[in-house]
KEMI-997644 format. One record per residue (C-alpha): chain; x, y, z. Coordinates in steps of 0.02 Angstrom, whole numbers, plus 50000, padded with zeros to 5 digits. Layout:
% KEMI-997644
A, X, Y, Z
...
% end
This chain:
% KEMI-997644
A, 56163, 57298, 57096
A, 56217, 57174, 57231
A, 56030, 57121, 57254
A, 56033, 57094, 57062
A, 56178, 56980, 57071
A, 56109, 56884, 57212
A, 55947, 56863, 57112
A, 56042, 56794, 56961
A, 56137, 56665, 57080
A, 55969, 56622, 57156
A, 55899, 56580, 56984
A, 56035, 56466, 56933
A, 55977, 56346, 57085
A, 55801, 56374, 57032
A, 55782, 56260, 56867
A, 55667, 56142, 56780
A, 55659, 55959, 56754
A, 55664, 55957, 56563
A, 55723, 55861, 56417
A, 55684, 55674, 56387
A, 55841, 55606, 56295
A, 55738, 55570, 56149
A, 55869, 55467, 56047
A, 55892, 55347, 56194
A, 55705, 55308, 56230
A, 55600, 55298, 56073
A, 55670, 55157, 55971
A, 55613, 54979, 55992
A, 55793, 54917, 56039
A, 55793, 55048, 56194
A, 55756, 54914, 56313
A, 55788, 54969, 56496
A, 55793, 55137, 56437
A, 55632, 55147, 56360
A, 55552, 55108, 56542
A, 55555, 55299, 56609
A, 55461, 55367, 56459
A, 55325, 55209, 56457
A, 55337, 55069, 56567
A, 55259, 54963, 56428
A, 55395, 55010, 56310
A, 55497, 54839, 56304
A, 55355, 54740, 56238
A, 55411, 54794, 56061
A, 55590, 54749, 56093
A, 55642, 54611, 55958
A, 55779, 54549, 56078
A, 55744, 54435, 56235
A, 55837, 54535, 56366
A, 55938, 54707, 56372
A, 56064, 54767, 56499
A, 56102, 54945, 56523
A, 56271, 54944, 56598
A, 56280, 55137, 56637
A, 56230, 55294, 56581
A, 56222, 55483, 56609
A, 56138, 55639, 56542
A, 56134, 55824, 56564
A, 56022, 55971, 56527
A, 56031, 56152, 56557
A, 55934, 56297, 56475
A, 55875, 56469, 56520
A, 55798, 56637, 56453
A, 55873, 56740, 56598
A, 56049, 56766, 56540
A, 56177, 56714, 56397
A, 56353, 56713, 56363
A, 56390, 56808, 56195
A, 56454, 56708, 56039
A, 56503, 56547, 56103
A, 56460, 56360, 56106
A, 56471, 56210, 56206
A, 56631, 56143, 56122
A, 56710, 56316, 56130
A, 56678, 56320, 56316
A, 56747, 56147, 56331
A, 56917, 56185, 56239
A, 56946, 56336, 56353
A, 56870, 56265, 56517
A, 57040, 56275, 56607
A, 57082, 56463, 56583
A, 56909, 56540, 56549
A, 56890, 56713, 56606
A, 56711, 56783, 56628
A, 56646, 56962, 56622
A, 56488, 57050, 56649
A, 56428, 57154, 56489
A, 56378, 57298, 56604
A, 56542, 57313, 56686
A, 56653, 57316, 56531
A, 56753, 57468, 56504
A, 56817, 57470, 56329
A, 56861, 57319, 56211
A, 56849, 57149, 56297
A, 57005, 57032, 56287
A, 56993, 56912, 56149
A, 56985, 56768, 56265
A, 56845, 56833, 56377
A, 56683, 56762, 56383
A, 56548, 56920, 56404
A, 56389, 56860, 56514
A, 56236, 56975, 56468
A, 56067, 56966, 56526
A, 55901, 56956, 56418
A, 55795, 57126, 56434
A, 55643, 57074, 56348
A, 55468, 57035, 56417
A, 55439, 56857, 56461
A, 55440, 56767, 56618
A, 55594, 56698, 56677
A, 55670, 56523, 56706
A, 55823, 56432, 56729
A, 55815, 56244, 56690
A, 55934, 56109, 56738
A, 55917, 55912, 56767
A, 56051, 55775, 56780
A, 56043, 55590, 56804
A, 56172, 55451, 56817
A, 56094, 55283, 56770
A, 56162, 55118, 56857
A, 56143, 54944, 56815
A, 55978, 54898, 56738
A, 55912, 54735, 56661
A, 55747, 54700, 56573
A, 55684, 54520, 56507
A, 55552, 54461, 56388
A, 55466, 54307, 56477
A, 55367, 54201, 56360
A, 55266, 54274, 56228
A, 55166, 54411, 56332
A, 55269, 54457, 56477
A, 55416, 54575, 56517
A, 55497, 54614, 56678
A, 55647, 54723, 56748
A, 55740, 54806, 56875
A, 55832, 54976, 56859
A, 55928, 55100, 56959
A, 55955, 55288, 56944
A, 56014, 55432, 57018
A, 55916, 55594, 56985
A, 55942, 55780, 57018
A, 55792, 55899, 56980
A, 55790, 56079, 57016
A, 55642, 56188, 56974
A, 55562, 56350, 56959
A, 55448, 56428, 56824
A, 55368, 56598, 56801
A, 55497, 56714, 56894
A, 55409, 56878, 56851
A, 55507, 56994, 56733
A, 55529, 57126, 56859
A, 55669, 57024, 56930
A, 55754, 57027, 56756
A, 55930, 57091, 56784
A, 55915, 57262, 56691
A, 55738, 57297, 56747
A, 55767, 57269, 56927
A, 55942, 57360, 56929
A, 55857, 57518, 56838
A, 55705, 57518, 56946
A, 55686, 57675, 57042
A, 55676, 57665, 57240
A, 55501, 57674, 57325
A, 55420, 57588, 57174
A, 55334, 57431, 57233
A, 55272, 57287, 57132
A, 55174, 57126, 57170
A, 55259, 56962, 57175
A, 55132, 56818, 57142
A, 55119, 56640, 57211
A, 55266, 56522, 57155
A, 55365, 56370, 57206
A, 55545, 56317, 57187
A, 55628, 56146, 57231
A, 55777, 56055, 57231
A, 55792, 55872, 57233
A, 55913, 55742, 57235
A, 55875, 55547, 57253
A, 55920, 55372, 57209
A, 55776, 55270, 57143
A, 55782, 55065, 57135
A, 55629, 55024, 57018
A, 55537, 54861, 56967
A, 55466, 54839, 56798
A, 55319, 54736, 56739
A, 55228, 54739, 56561
A, 55091, 54623, 56502
A, 55042, 54595, 56322
A, 54850, 54567, 56280
A, 54817, 54513, 56101
A, 54666, 54599, 56014
A, 54599, 54600, 55852
A, 54706, 54742, 55792
A, 54877, 54685, 55862
A, 54896, 54701, 56039
A, 54883, 54810, 56189
A, 55022, 54814, 56316
A, 55007, 54887, 56495
A, 55152, 54911, 56617
A, 55196, 54989, 56784
A, 55359, 55041, 56875
A, 55361, 55027, 57050
A, 55512, 55138, 57143
A, 55581, 55147, 57304
A, 55666, 55317, 57340
A, 55800, 55378, 57438
A, 55821, 55563, 57455
A, 55989, 55648, 57486
A, 55993, 55845, 57467
A, 55834, 55952, 57448
A, 55774, 56129, 57480
A, 55617, 56214, 57420
A, 55538, 56386, 57432
A, 55342, 56417, 57430
A, 55246, 56582, 57414
A, 55072, 56562, 57468
A, 55014, 56724, 57439
A, 55057, 56891, 57343
A, 55190, 57010, 57430
A, 55225, 57191, 57386
A, 55411, 57198, 57358
A, 55494, 57381, 57362
A, 55677, 57414, 57312
A, 55751, 57540, 57430
A, 55910, 57648, 57458
A, 56063, 57561, 57545
A, 56045, 57396, 57457
A, 55883, 57364, 57559
A, 55716, 57287, 57509
A, 55544, 57294, 57606
A, 55427, 57138, 57586
A, 55246, 57181, 57630
A, 55136, 57037, 57701
A, 55245, 56895, 57658
A, 55167, 56715, 57672
A, 55278, 56582, 57624
A, 55371, 56421, 57675
A, 55553, 56365, 57649
A, 55648, 56204, 57695
A, 55812, 56123, 57665
A, 55935, 55987, 57712
A, 56102, 56034, 57788
A, 56205, 55877, 57776
A, 56305, 55941, 57636
A, 56317, 56117, 57701
A, 56394, 56053, 57850
A, 56519, 55954, 57753
A, 56447, 55779, 57810
A, 56471, 55704, 57626
A, 56349, 55596, 57536
A, 56204, 55574, 57670
A, 56027, 55499, 57655
A, 55916, 55617, 57718
A, 55742, 55543, 57671
A, 55636, 55408, 57583
A, 55484, 55383, 57482
A, 55407, 55293, 57348
A, 55358, 55322, 57165
A, 55272, 55239, 57014
A, 55236, 55255, 56834
A, 55098, 55183, 56730
A, 55094, 55154, 56536
A, 54988, 55081, 56405
A, 55027, 55050, 56222
A, 54915, 54987, 56065
A, 55009, 54915, 55932
A, 54917, 54907, 55761
A, 55003, 54751, 55661
A, 55012, 54742, 55469
A, 54992, 54557, 55445
A, 55167, 54510, 55490
A, 55286, 54501, 55643
A, 55297, 54692, 55631
A, 55186, 54845, 55680
A, 55136, 54978, 55568
A, 55080, 55102, 55701
A, 55103, 55107, 55897
A, 55014, 55223, 56011
A, 55058, 55252, 56202
A, 55015, 55350, 56349
A, 55097, 55347, 56515
A, 55090, 55445, 56677
A, 55253, 55473, 56761
A, 55335, 55502, 56926
A, 55186, 55501, 57043
A, 55249, 55490, 57210
A, 55343, 55594, 57361
A, 55498, 55604, 57454
A, 55496, 55646, 57650
A, 55649, 55724, 57712
A, 55678, 55698, 57889
A, 55849, 55678, 57938
A, 55955, 55845, 57943
A, 55816, 55939, 57876
A, 55732, 56110, 57943
A, 55560, 56173, 57893
A, 55520, 56357, 57907
A, 55370, 56473, 57887
A, 55373, 56667, 57872
A, 55202, 56736, 57887
A, 55169, 56918, 57951
A, 55038, 57059, 57927
A, 55183, 57178, 57934
A, 55305, 57254, 57803
A, 55485, 57183, 57860
A, 55644, 57269, 57792
A, 55790, 57155, 57734
A, 55956, 57241, 57743
A, 56052, 57136, 57619
A, 56227, 57204, 57664
A, 56204, 57093, 57821
A, 56201, 56933, 57729
A, 56382, 56961, 57666
A, 56464, 56914, 57823
A, 56413, 56736, 57781
A, 56556, 56668, 57674
A, 56552, 56479, 57694
A, 56413, 56351, 57660
A, 56414, 56287, 57848
A, 56359, 56468, 57895
A, 56191, 56450, 57806
A, 56088, 56397, 57966
A, 56164, 56578, 58044
A, 56098, 56665, 57880
A, 55922, 56587, 57900
A, 55926, 56645, 58079
A, 55964, 56828, 58029
A, 55828, 56815, 57895
A, 55701, 56762, 58037
A, 55763, 56900, 58144
A, 55738, 57028, 58022
A, 55552, 56960, 57951
A, 55486, 56908, 58125
A, 55584, 56982, 58262
A, 55651, 56819, 58328
A, 55791, 56727, 58248
A, 55708, 56562, 58303
A, 55525, 56613, 58255
A, 55537, 56534, 58087
A, 55576, 56357, 58105
A, 55418, 56248, 58127
A, 55480, 56061, 58100
A, 55618, 55956, 58073
A, 55555, 55867, 57917
A, 55471, 55917, 57745
A, 55397, 55815, 57597
A, 55421, 55848, 57415
A, 55315, 55768, 57280
A, 55394, 55709, 57115
A, 55390, 55795, 56943
A, 55235, 55721, 56876
A, 55186, 55723, 56698
A, 55082, 55645, 56562
A, 55153, 55579, 56405
A, 55078, 55528, 56232
A, 55180, 55446, 56099
A, 55144, 55397, 55923
A, 55272, 55298, 55819
A, 55237, 55252, 55641
A, 55327, 55133, 55527
A, 55371, 55227, 55358
A, 55464, 55086, 55277
A, 55579, 54941, 55329
A, 55711, 55028, 55459
A, 55625, 55194, 55444
A, 55508, 55268, 55577
A, 55428, 55441, 55610
A, 55380, 55468, 55818
A, 55283, 55616, 55890
A, 55297, 55623, 56084
A, 55219, 55747, 56206
A, 55263, 55780, 56386
A, 55150, 55889, 56477
A, 55183, 55920, 56668
A, 55033, 55904, 56785
A, 55016, 55931, 56960
A, 54951, 55840, 57092
A, 54963, 55963, 57243
A, 55115, 55994, 57364
A, 55281, 56081, 57330
A, 55365, 55993, 57171
A, 55511, 55997, 57060
A, 55409, 56034, 56908
A, 55444, 55974, 56736
A, 55466, 56074, 56576
A, 55337, 56033, 56445
A, 55399, 55957, 56277
A, 55331, 55917, 56108
A, 55438, 55825, 55980
A, 55444, 55757, 55810
A, 55575, 55630, 55777
A, 55621, 55527, 55624
A, 55734, 55381, 55638
A, 55826, 55242, 55556
A, 55825, 55091, 55665
A, 55924, 54926, 55648
A, 55983, 54788, 55761
A, 56164, 54847, 55753
A, 56139, 55035, 55722
A, 56006, 55183, 55737
A, 56004, 55362, 55705
A, 55873, 55499, 55757
A, 55832, 55674, 55723
A, 55727, 55745, 55848
A, 55653, 55917, 55827
A, 55577, 55968, 55991
A, 55483, 56128, 56059
A, 55526, 56162, 56244
A, 55399, 56253, 56350
A, 55302, 56296, 56194
A, 55430, 56413, 56148
A, 55604, 56357, 56116
A, 55640, 56253, 55967
A, 55797, 56156, 55944
A, 55858, 56008, 55838
A, 55945, 55861, 55909
A, 56034, 55706, 55839
A, 56073, 55532, 55920
A, 56153, 55379, 55858
A, 56171, 55202, 55924
A, 56312, 55100, 55858
A, 56299, 54912, 55938
A, 56289, 54946, 56130
A, 56339, 55129, 56139
A, 56211, 55269, 56124
A, 56264, 55446, 56114
A, 56161, 55603, 56081
A, 56089, 55774, 56113
A, 55926, 55844, 56103
A, 56007, 56038, 56058
A, 56128, 56003, 55943
A, 56145, 56188, 55899
A, 56231, 56229, 56064
A, 56373, 56112, 56018
A, 56434, 56200, 55854
A, 56341, 56379, 55834
A, 56444, 56529, 55893
A, 56298, 56620, 55950
A, 56195, 56675, 56111
A, 56232, 56525, 56223
A, 56089, 56489, 56346
A, 56121, 56309, 56382
A, 56143, 56119, 56308
A, 56100, 55938, 56326
A, 56194, 55789, 56311
A, 56171, 55604, 56353
A, 56259, 55435, 56329
A, 56231, 55248, 56378
A, 56314, 55081, 56361
A, 56221, 54928, 56338
A, 56228, 54743, 56318
A, 56102, 54618, 56236
A, 56105, 54465, 56133
A, 56239, 54453, 56003
A, 56130, 54373, 55869
A, 56244, 54327, 55725
A, 56104, 54291, 55618
A, 56060, 54472, 55608
A, 56191, 54535, 55487
A, 56236, 54728, 55478
A, 56125, 54781, 55335
A, 56010, 54623, 55325
A, 55848, 54581, 55399
A, 55684, 54661, 55345
A, 55499, 54650, 55412
A, 55496, 54471, 55429
A, 55649, 54463, 55543
A, 55610, 54592, 55675
A, 55484, 54493, 55780
A, 55409, 54632, 55852
A, 55281, 54540, 55950
A, 55147, 54454, 55830
A, 54977, 54425, 55893
A, 54999, 54298, 56007
A, 54893, 54140, 56027
A, 54723, 54212, 55963
A, 54628, 54071, 55886
A, 54577, 54088, 55714
A, 54395, 54026, 55684
A, 54359, 53938, 55520
A, 54178, 53981, 55435
% end
């Protein structure tokens, strides 16, 4: 039982960088917010400049546990006095104000997904007919693992008989927190169909807290009496930074670089307005090297170490984590210092490829399709979740609304809602999590405050195709025959 609780808490720290805040990034007026989906995104912005003053977003989703019959708004209303109970430990009827936590007992592999960000001041500017440039700042946190085997599901493991081994295959898990300062440049190249836009982001990264676990082989895991496990032939690495564990506050523990590449082909319809926009981008190529307050460990043995999990209960505080790791090294390698191999480690960014298609249905009405697919370039990384979304939207200079229908990791379907009123954007890609009183598995929310030209000649409901000025063909010479 205690191991199951430990596994549950561990999974909460193993997540997947996931949703894309679709209502914030897809529209032509997205400005600086569009650059993280496609670095060429600002080329279709009708406005000369855009400033993002601040923004934030939070995403959480999982298929390991759920809270019975609740929603995000319900949890927020009762946050101060909320009482949580495990369903398995209930005796009789639960109190009316208690929240009941239960665990899935089906067969899929498990994941718990979380990511968060805070946007700092950012600006993007159109330069002449064919150029766009910008600078952006952002604090990001990504915690990731996918594919936790079903044998570690709560009920399945808790009910597993002793001395019944199972195989644990290769996996990775990583936690990363970093600040990035990025420069953007995009170029418009007129062609016979409209224009091709190409863009790039180059980012300097400053890393703060991080941790990772990598299993390089397959170990045989056996549950034993007395809250004990055996692990046959382990072969893995793990590392972590310790500044937060030791109460040192916010400390920079590493640095690195990253970049994004993007292209977009705009098909025009004879006016200063596009009919179709197709885009492709390669996102988050880069790395972070953590070299301050960092430790890298390796546990490799041909033996079968036995771990007495009760021994770890003596460690009550975060600043005792180094002692816990030394105990783990002692139990697996026979030496409390044998596992440590370096004072630094490197993690790569959550790389993905994205494809976008945006079709103008009529004045102010668009339909968008976006795919984000994670890819691996090697190394230990905070992997993204996969996403496909169809998003109809209404878009105007002073307001917009979108209704994304998305599939997360090719399984979970949800509907979102986002709106922009002037300079304020607010939205969610999981609207049901706020209102449906059902099994609660996660939520999603984002907000941004912007500033851009206050053009009085654009009325609230006026305009039209001829007044949007999405780009035009540029200075392409027309020949007479």
